[in-house]
Structures are given as C-alpha cells and as structure tokens.
Backbone bond lengths (Angstrom), bond angles and torsions (degrees), N, CA, C in turn:
res aa  C-N    CA-C-N  psi(-1)  N-CA   C-N-CA  omega(-1)  CA-C   N-CA-C  phi
1 M - - - 1.462 - - 1.514 108.74 -
2 T 1.295 116.71 131.51 1.453 122.21 177.11 1.515 108.03 -109.94
3 L 1.329 115.68 133.07 1.457 118.91 176.93 1.519 108.58 -70.56
4 P 1.336 117.15 155.89 1.451 120.24 -178.26 1.529 112.06 -65.54
5 N 1.298 115.24 177.09 1.459 123.23 177.07 1.527 110.54 -46.13
6 P 1.344 118.51 136.13 1.464 120.18 -178.71 1.522 113.72 -62.42
7 D 1.338 117.88 -16.56 1.458 120.84 178.81 1.522 112.65 -82.79
8 T 1.335 117.24 -7.78 1.456 120.87 177.99 1.528 108.92 -117.46
9 E 1.311 115.11 147.78 1.460 119.88 179.94 1.521 110.12 -74.74
10 P 1.336 117.12 130.03 1.467 118.40 176.09 1.525 109.86 -68.42
11 T 1.307 115.85 159.11 1.459 120.51 176.28 1.525 109.27 -89.39
12 R 1.302 116.17 167.00 1.466 120.15 176.22 1.524 109.55 -62.12
13 A 1.320 117.89 -36.99 1.467 120.75 178.07 1.528 110.82 -63.68
14 D 1.343 117.51 -39.02 1.469 121.17 176.13 1.530 110.04 -58.88
15 I 1.313 115.71 -47.21 1.469 121.08 -177.64 1.521 110.17 -65.74
16 D 1.321 116.90 -46.93 1.466 120.66 -178.48 1.532 111.98 -60.20
17 A 1.330 116.91 -29.14 1.465 121.01 -177.68 1.532 113.20 -93.02
18 T 1.328 117.70 1.90 1.460 120.44 -177.93 1.523 110.46 -77.64
19 P 1.329 116.94 122.07 1.469 119.48 178.95 1.522 111.67 -78.25
20 G 1.328 115.26 155.66 1.460 121.04 174.66 1.511 113.30 77.68
21 P 1.346 115.67 -171.62 1.458 120.76 -179.05 1.524 111.78 -78.40
22 L 1.321 115.40 140.42 1.461 121.96 -177.91 1.517 109.29 -143.86
23 L 1.325 116.17 134.50 1.459 121.95 172.85 1.521 107.85 -109.39
24 L 1.332 116.20 117.99 1.460 122.19 172.96 1.515 107.71 -97.21
25 E 1.300 116.25 125.87 1.465 121.64 178.95 1.518 108.10 -113.70
26 F 1.329 117.03 115.67 1.455 122.22 178.24 1.521 109.33 -101.83
27 G 1.322 116.48 131.38 1.457 120.55 178.55 1.518 110.31 179.99
28 T 1.336 115.55 -164.00 1.461 122.14 177.17 1.524 108.64 -138.49
29 D 1.320 115.49 165.29 1.462 120.02 178.16 1.524 112.23 -75.25
30 W 1.318 117.88 -24.39 1.459 120.62 -175.84 1.539 113.58 -95.13
31 C 1.313 117.75 -6.97 1.469 122.50 -177.71 1.539 110.53 -74.94
32 G 1.325 116.46 122.77 1.460 120.99 179.09 1.522 112.91 -61.01
33 H 1.319 117.33 -40.76 1.468 121.19 177.86 1.531 110.42 -62.53
34 C 1.336 115.60 -39.31 1.473 120.53 -179.94 1.525 110.59 -66.87
35 R 1.314 117.25 -44.63 1.473 120.78 179.36 1.523 110.60 -62.53
36 R 1.325 117.04 -40.29 1.464 120.92 179.70 1.527 111.08 -66.23
37 A 1.325 117.67 -31.67 1.463 121.37 -178.31 1.531 113.42 -78.94
38 Q 1.319 118.82 -19.31 1.464 121.18 -174.95 1.529 113.75 -54.43
39 P 1.338 119.92 -49.19 1.474 117.97 178.79 1.526 112.84 -66.49
40 L 1.321 117.89 -30.15 1.473 121.10 177.64 1.524 110.31 -66.34
41 I 1.323 115.72 -44.55 1.466 121.00 179.74 1.523 109.89 -65.12
42 A 1.336 116.24 -44.42 1.469 120.43 -179.99 1.524 111.02 -61.98
43 E 1.330 117.10 -41.94 1.469 121.24 178.76 1.527 110.96 -61.79
44 A 1.319 116.49 -45.94 1.467 120.72 -178.89 1.531 111.06 -66.01
45 L 1.320 117.31 -43.36 1.464 120.69 -179.09 1.522 112.30 -67.61
46 A 1.324 117.40 -29.02 1.468 120.60 177.98 1.524 110.92 -60.81
47 R 1.328 116.58 -28.65 1.469 121.51 178.64 1.529 112.78 -83.76
48 H 1.328 116.31 -10.52 1.469 121.33 -175.57 1.523 110.18 -134.83
49 P 1.335 117.04 68.61 1.468 119.68 -176.07 1.531 114.09 -66.20
50 G 1.321 117.81 -13.86 1.460 120.85 179.56 1.518 114.22 -82.09
51 V 1.329 117.13 -2.57 1.465 120.57 -179.68 1.527 108.87 -98.04
52 R 1.319 115.31 123.09 1.466 120.05 175.67 1.521 108.21 -72.74
53 H 1.343 116.25 141.14 1.466 122.74 -178.80 1.518 108.86 -122.30
54 V 1.322 116.56 125.28 1.455 121.58 177.05 1.520 107.84 -122.98
55 R 1.318 115.73 119.07 1.466 121.64 177.98 1.521 107.59 -94.65
56 V 1.330 115.49 125.26 1.464 121.65 -177.47 1.523 108.34 -114.82
57 I 1.341 115.65 118.33 1.460 119.95 174.48 1.519 106.46 -74.26
58 D 1.339 115.21 117.03 1.461 121.18 -172.19 1.523 110.44 -105.87
59 G 1.308 115.92 164.49 1.451 121.87 176.81 1.515 110.00 168.48
60 P 1.330 116.56 -179.94 1.459 120.59 179.51 1.528 110.99 -56.27
61 G 1.310 114.96 135.38 1.451 120.64 177.45 1.517 115.13 79.96
62 K 1.326 118.05 2.92 1.463 120.80 177.97 1.525 107.67 -85.99
63 P 1.334 117.67 115.69 1.464 120.05 -171.83 1.523 115.43 -67.16
64 L 1.322 119.14 -33.26 1.462 118.80 -176.33 1.529 111.16 -68.86
65 G 1.314 116.95 -42.42 1.466 120.05 176.63 1.523 111.91 -61.31
66 R 1.331 116.51 -39.10 1.466 119.97 178.94 1.526 110.02 -69.30
67 A 1.327 117.05 -36.92 1.471 120.40 179.88 1.522 111.00 -62.91
68 F 1.342 116.99 -30.56 1.463 121.04 179.17 1.527 113.10 -97.02
69 G 1.326 117.50 5.31 1.458 120.93 176.72 1.520 113.64 66.19
70 V 1.316 117.72 32.85 1.461 121.78 -178.97 1.520 109.60 -71.67
71 K 1.335 115.71 128.24 1.465 121.54 179.97 1.526 111.86 -119.72
72 L 1.335 117.35 -32.11 1.471 122.15 -179.64 1.513 109.49 -126.63
73 W 1.328 115.63 153.97 1.463 121.53 178.40 1.515 110.26 -114.54
74 P 1.283 118.75 149.02 1.448 124.97 -13.03 1.523 110.83 -76.43
75 T 1.297 115.39 146.78 1.458 122.20 170.50 1.524 107.06 -116.07
76 L 1.319 115.53 125.76 1.460 122.17 178.63 1.521 107.96 -106.47
77 V 1.320 116.18 121.41 1.466 121.86 179.54 1.529 106.99 -111.91
78 F 1.322 115.88 121.38 1.459 122.92 -178.44 1.522 107.98 -100.06
79 L 1.335 116.36 121.09 1.461 121.58 -176.66 1.515 110.56 -122.21
80 K 1.319 114.34 147.39 1.457 121.10 174.24 1.519 107.03 -131.32
81 E 1.319 115.69 122.94 1.464 121.65 -177.47 1.532 111.14 53.56
82 G 1.339 116.18 38.35 1.457 121.63 177.22 1.514 115.87 80.51
83 Q 1.325 117.65 -0.12 1.479 121.91 -179.07 1.524 109.86 -108.41
84 E 1.318 116.46 135.20 1.462 120.55 179.54 1.523 110.01 -66.47
85 A 1.337 115.39 126.26 1.458 121.83 177.94 1.528 110.66 -100.33
86 S 1.336 116.52 -36.99 1.459 121.22 178.45 1.517 108.87 -166.90
87 R 1.339 114.71 174.07 1.461 119.98 175.34 1.512 109.89 -151.48
88 L 1.305 114.72 152.15 1.458 122.18 175.31 1.526 108.10 -128.85
89 V 1.317 115.95 136.11 1.453 121.44 176.28 1.517 107.58 -115.36
90 R 1.323 115.41 123.78 1.463 122.69 -178.55 1.528 111.97 49.21
91 P 1.317 117.67 61.65 1.467 120.44 -178.30 1.527 111.23 -60.50
92 P 1.340 117.15 132.69 1.465 120.94 -176.84 1.530 114.31 -78.17
93 S 1.333 117.41 -20.09 1.463 119.84 -179.21 1.523 109.56 -155.01
94 A 1.328 115.09 169.77 1.460 120.13 178.40 1.522 111.42 -69.49
95 V 1.325 118.25 -22.44 1.461 122.06 -177.14 1.528 111.17 -57.54
96 E 1.313 117.64 -47.41 1.467 120.94 -179.45 1.525 111.34 -63.02
97 I 1.335 116.01 -38.29 1.457 120.21 179.93 1.526 110.02 -68.05
98 V 1.324 116.81 -44.05 1.466 121.24 178.40 1.528 110.14 -59.93
99 E 1.329 117.31 -45.11 1.468 120.76 -179.98 1.531 110.99 -60.55
100 A 1.330 117.01 -42.05 1.468 120.09 179.21 1.528 110.87 -66.66
101 L 1.337 117.18 -38.32 1.465 120.59 178.06 1.524 110.81 -66.74
102 E 1.335 117.21 -40.22 1.462 120.64 178.16 1.524 110.69 -63.17
103 A 1.320 116.94 -43.58 1.467 120.68 178.41 1.533 110.16 -63.60
104 L 1.299 116.81 -35.38 1.463 121.95 -179.16 1.525 111.32 -66.29
105 Q 1.317 117.05 -32.17 1.465 120.81 -176.24 1.509 113.76 -92.58
106 R 1.313 118.56 3.12 1.467 121.25 176.87 1.504 111.10 -77.29
C-alpha cells in the first residue's frame, strides 16, 4: 500500500491499511510547539530509517486529526500495521521519541 501524494491528507483507511511501522505527526507550520519539535523528530527518525513518517497539517475540520482524537500539537501517533501502538503529545526531548520508535520496531 502506498500512501497518497504528500500534498494531500491521507484518509483513515489509508493509514489503517499501511503496513509496517509508521509515525503520524499532527501539527501546523505556525505552531511554536510544532516548530520546536521538528529537530527532535528529525533526530529520532535519523536513528530509525525503517519507520515511515507522515506529517499531517491539522486544524478545524481536518478529518484525520479528528479520527485520532488530536487535541494538542504536535501529537505523534506511532502505528504498527495500521494499529496505534503509542502516542506522544508535545514531546520534551528526542529521547521519548526514540524510545517510542524502538518499541514500535520490536
């Protein structure tokens, strides 16, 4: 299964059907918390190149964020074979992200 064009938001069905480990990142370009988390996410993902990363620009009326119950940004949802394994909201450091990615790949 291939996710749709990165310029379009995937559907919940797309996500549920995605094989392997996947990190969904919900946020916005203007969110200060999201901007601060970008280097942390990049650092953690650099250690786990086998994890697909999908960044979803979220906001009112965006169905994927609502389907995952996203309330604060950034919210990182870690999925394996389309099933949620864990999530982090506003991670304070790369350590928490790395730990979640390691657990996802076990």
